[in-house]
C-alpha positions as CSV (number, residue, x, y, z in Angstrom):
1,M,0.0,0.0,0.0
2,L,1.2,3.5,-0.8
3,N,1.7,5.7,2.2
4,S,0.1,9.2,2.4
5,L,3.3,11.0,1.3
6,T,3.9,8.7,-1.7
7,K,0.3,9.2,-2.9
8,K,0.7,13.0,-2.7
9,L,3.9,12.8,-4.7
10,V,2.3,10.6,-7.4
11,L,-0.6,13.0,-7.6
12,I,1.7,15.9,-8.0
13,V,3.6,14.2,-10.9
14,V,0.3,13.3,-12.7
15,I,-1.0,16.8,-12.4
16,T,2.3,18.3,-13.7
17,V,2.4,15.9,-16.7
18,F,-1.2,16.8,-17.7
19,S,-0.6,20.5,-17.1
20,N,2.4,20.4,-19.4
21,I,0.5,18.5,-22.1
22,N,-2.3,21.1,-22.0
23,S,0.0,24.1,-22.0
24,N,2.0,22.8,-25.0
25,P,-0.5,21.7,-27.6
26,I,0.7,20.3,-30.9
27,I,-0.4,22.7,-33.6
28,A,1.1,21.1,-36.8
29,A,-1.5,19.2,-38.7
30,T,-2.2,17.1,-41.8
31,L,-3.6,18.6,-44.9
32,E,-7.2,17.6,-43.9
33,E,-6.7,19.0,-40.4
34,I,-5.4,22.3,-41.8
35,K,-8.5,22.6,-44.0
36,Q,-10.7,21.9,-40.9
37,R,-8.8,24.5,-38.9
38,G,-9.0,27.0,-41.7
39,K,-5.5,28.4,-41.1
40,L,-2.1,27.6,-42.3
41,I,0.7,28.2,-39.7
42,I,4.0,29.1,-41.3
43,A,7.4,30.1,-39.7
44,V,8.9,33.1,-41.4
45,K,11.7,35.6,-40.9
46,D,10.9,39.2,-40.0
47,N,14.4,40.8,-40.3
48,I,15.8,39.7,-43.7
49,R,14.9,42.2,-46.5
50,P,13.7,41.4,-49.1
51,L,12.7,37.8,-48.1
52,G,10.8,38.5,-44.9
53,F,10.8,41.9,-43.0
54,R,8.6,44.5,-41.5
55,N,7.6,47.7,-43.3
56,P,7.3,51.0,-41.5
57,Q,3.7,50.0,-40.4
58,N,5.1,46.9,-38.8
59,H,3.5,44.6,-41.3
60,L,5.3,41.6,-42.6
61,Q,6.3,41.6,-46.3
62,G,8.8,40.2,-48.7
63,L,9.2,37.3,-51.1
64,E,8.8,34.6,-48.5
65,I,5.7,36.3,-47.1
66,D,4.2,36.3,-50.6
67,L,4.9,32.6,-50.9
68,A,3.3,31.9,-47.5
69,R,0.1,33.8,-48.5
70,Q,0.0,32.2,-51.9
71,L,0.2,28.7,-50.3
72,A,-2.7,29.7,-48.1
73,K,-4.6,30.7,-51.2
74,D,-3.8,27.5,-53.0
75,I,-4.7,25.3,-50.1
76,L,-7.5,27.2,-48.4
77,G,-8.7,29.5,-51.1
78,D,-7.8,32.6,-49.0
79,S,-4.4,34.4,-49.0
80,Q,-5.2,35.8,-45.6
81,A,-5.9,32.4,-44.1
82,V,-2.3,32.1,-42.7
83,I,-0.7,32.7,-39.3
84,L,2.8,34.1,-39.9
85,H,5.1,33.0,-37.0
86,P,8.5,34.9,-36.9
87,V,11.4,32.8,-35.9
88,S,15.1,33.1,-35.3
89,N,17.6,31.1,-37.3
90,Q,18.1,28.6,-34.5
91,E,14.3,28.0,-34.3
92,R,13.5,27.5,-38.0
93,L,13.8,23.7,-38.3
94,Q,12.9,22.9,-34.7
95,K,9.5,24.6,-34.9
96,V,8.6,22.2,-37.7
97,I,10.1,19.2,-36.0
98,D,8.3,19.9,-32.8
99,G,5.0,20.4,-34.6
100,E,4.6,24.1,-33.6
101,V,4.1,25.2,-37.2
102,D,2.9,23.5,-40.3
103,L,5.7,24.7,-42.6
104,A,8.7,27.0,-42.5
105,I,9.6,29.5,-45.3
106,A,12.5,31.3,-43.6
107,R,15.6,31.5,-45.8
108,I,16.5,27.9,-45.2
109,T,19.1,26.3,-47.5
110,I,18.5,22.7,-48.6
111,N,21.3,20.5,-47.6
112,T,21.9,16.8,-46.8
113,S,22.1,17.1,-43.0
114,R,18.8,19.0,-42.8
115,T,17.0,16.5,-45.1
116,R,17.6,13.9,-42.4
117,L,15.4,15.9,-40.1
118,V,12.8,17.4,-42.4
119,N,11.5,17.4,-45.9
120,F,12.1,20.1,-48.4
121,S,10.1,21.4,-51.4
122,P,11.7,22.1,-54.7
123,Y,13.7,25.3,-54.4
124,Y,12.0,28.6,-54.9
125,Y,15.1,30.7,-55.1
126,L,18.7,29.9,-55.9
127,D,20.8,32.0,-53.6
128,G,24.5,32.2,-53.5
129,T,27.6,34.4,-52.9
130,G,27.5,37.8,-54.4
131,I,29.3,41.1,-54.0
132,I,28.4,44.8,-53.5
133,T,30.5,47.9,-53.7
134,N,30.1,51.7,-53.4
135,D,33.1,52.3,-55.8
136,P,31.8,53.4,-59.2
137,T,34.9,52.0,-60.9
138,I,34.1,48.5,-59.9
139,R,31.5,46.8,-62.2
140,A,33.0,43.4,-62.8
141,L,34.5,40.6,-60.8
142,D,38.0,41.0,-62.2
143,H,38.0,44.6,-61.0
144,L,38.4,43.2,-57.5
145,S,41.3,40.8,-58.3
146,Q,43.7,42.4,-55.8
147,A,41.2,44.5,-53.7
148,K,40.4,44.3,-50.1
149,I,37.0,42.6,-49.6
150,A,35.0,42.4,-46.4
151,V,33.5,39.0,-45.4
152,L,31.8,37.7,-42.3
153,K,34.1,35.8,-40.1
154,R,33.7,32.0,-40.3
155,S,31.2,32.2,-43.1
156,S,30.9,29.9,-46.1
157,T,31.6,33.0,-48.3
158,I,35.3,32.9,-47.4
159,P,36.3,29.8,-49.4
160,V,34.1,30.9,-52.3
161,I,35.9,34.3,-52.6
162,R,39.3,32.7,-52.1
163,A,38.6,30.4,-55.0
164,E,37.3,33.1,-57.3
165,L,39.8,35.9,-56.3
166,P,42.9,34.2,-54.9
167,Q,44.9,37.5,-54.9
168,A,42.3,39.5,-53.1
169,E,42.8,40.4,-49.4
170,L,39.9,39.2,-47.2
171,I,39.0,41.4,-44.2
172,G,37.0,39.5,-41.6
173,V,34.1,41.4,-39.9
174,H,31.7,40.4,-37.2
175,S,28.5,42.0,-38.6
176,Y,26.9,43.7,-41.6
177,Q,27.2,47.0,-39.7
178,E,31.0,46.6,-39.4
179,A,31.2,45.8,-43.1
180,L,29.2,49.0,-43.8
181,T,31.5,51.0,-41.7
182,L,34.6,49.7,-43.5
183,L,33.0,50.4,-46.9
184,E,32.0,53.9,-46.0
185,A,35.5,54.6,-44.7
186,G,37.0,53.2,-47.9
187,T,39.0,50.6,-45.9
188,V,37.6,47.9,-48.2
189,K,36.4,48.0,-51.8
190,A,33.6,45.5,-51.5
191,F,31.6,43.2,-49.3
192,A,30.8,39.6,-50.2
193,A,27.8,37.8,-48.7
194,D,24.6,36.0,-49.9
195,N,22.9,37.7,-52.8
196,S,19.5,37.7,-51.0
197,I,21.0,39.7,-48.1
198,L,22.9,42.0,-50.5
199,A,19.7,42.7,-52.5
200,G,18.1,44.0,-49.3
201,W,21.3,46.1,-48.6
202,V,21.1,47.8,-52.0
203,Q,17.4,48.6,-51.4
204,Q,18.3,50.3,-48.2
205,Y,21.4,52.0,-49.5
206,P,20.8,52.8,-53.2
207,Q,24.4,54.2,-53.6
208,Y,25.6,50.6,-53.6
209,Y,26.0,48.4,-56.6
210,Q,25.4,44.7,-56.6
211,L,27.6,42.9,-59.1
212,P,25.6,40.6,-61.5
213,V,27.3,37.4,-60.3
214,R,26.4,34.3,-58.3
215,L,29.6,32.6,-57.2
216,S,28.0,29.6,-55.5
217,G,24.6,27.9,-55.4
218,E,22.4,27.7,-52.3
219,A,18.9,26.5,-53.0
220,L,16.2,27.8,-50.6
221,G,13.2,25.6,-50.0
222,V,10.0,25.3,-47.9
223,V,10.6,23.1,-44.9
224,M,7.9,20.4,-44.3
225,P,7.5,17.7,-41.6
226,K,8.5,14.1,-42.2
227,G,6.0,11.3,-41.8
228,L,3.4,9.6,-44.0
229,Q,0.6,11.6,-42.5
230,Y,2.0,14.7,-44.1
231,A,2.4,13.2,-47.6
232,S,-0.7,15.0,-48.9
233,L,0.5,18.4,-47.5
234,R,4.0,17.9,-49.0
235,S,2.4,17.0,-52.4
236,R,0.3,20.2,-52.4
237,V,3.2,22.4,-51.5
238,N,5.4,20.8,-54.2
239,Q,2.7,21.1,-56.8
240,A,2.1,24.7,-56.0
241,I,5.8,25.6,-56.4
242,G,5.8,23.8,-59.7
243,R,2.8,25.8,-60.9
244,W,4.4,29.1,-59.8
245,K,7.5,28.4,-61.8
246,A,5.6,27.2,-64.9
247,S,3.2,30.2,-64.9
248,G,6.0,32.8,-64.4
249,W,4.4,34.0,-61.1
250,L,7.5,33.1,-59.1
251,A,9.8,34.9,-61.5
252,K,7.7,38.0,-61.3
253,R,7.8,38.0,-57.5
254,L,11.6,37.6,-57.6
255,E,11.9,40.5,-60.0
256,Y,9.5,42.6,-57.9
257,W,11.6,42.1,-54.8
258,G,14.8,42.8,-56.6
259,L,16.4,39.4,-56.2
260,P,19.1,38.6,-58.7
């Protein structure tokens, strides 16, 4: 027989378990459950122009926001039938894995290690290393053959630039703001980073020029949950992206948001 103290401890454990279950509901759903719910829940970025960012009125906008709304229209018949859930880089995959969102469209590169954890759609944008400059004499890659170029420390951009411009001097920076400071001071001639990021930079600072190059290929895709129960949802997302490409709708949105 359990004594009084043991019974109380067991009761506390049971109450705690049920409280945790109730306070952390699983939101991710199958295609049919999403239709019954009437809302698609998608993780997005809110600080990466022009993919996902906030306008002066604090409204989310950008290419990936357009994609999220178009998916809601394709699946639920209403582009507003979507809950946009801003996430950090560290949260992007985990939110899908934990079932807190249905999908993630948050500047996530398709790679082998990630495909072990989640499924990806066909890519919607081929990102890659690009270069910007505020020097009007630099308009081609070979103009930087022996120049000083800022790069983020420990970034994948470094080996790409070293391969393309072996005689250039790479200057490591800790942030985009530090790169901007060096460019404005004339300490470096250019800054190398992902083209999607640089496109947003040029939109904010029109005096900068983005070289028409893509020195590496990094495909961005929609993150979807693994599991047979999500097969119909994955199929709908994949088919939608295929239609967007075939119809030219996706190309027009890329052009609208200034993505090279």
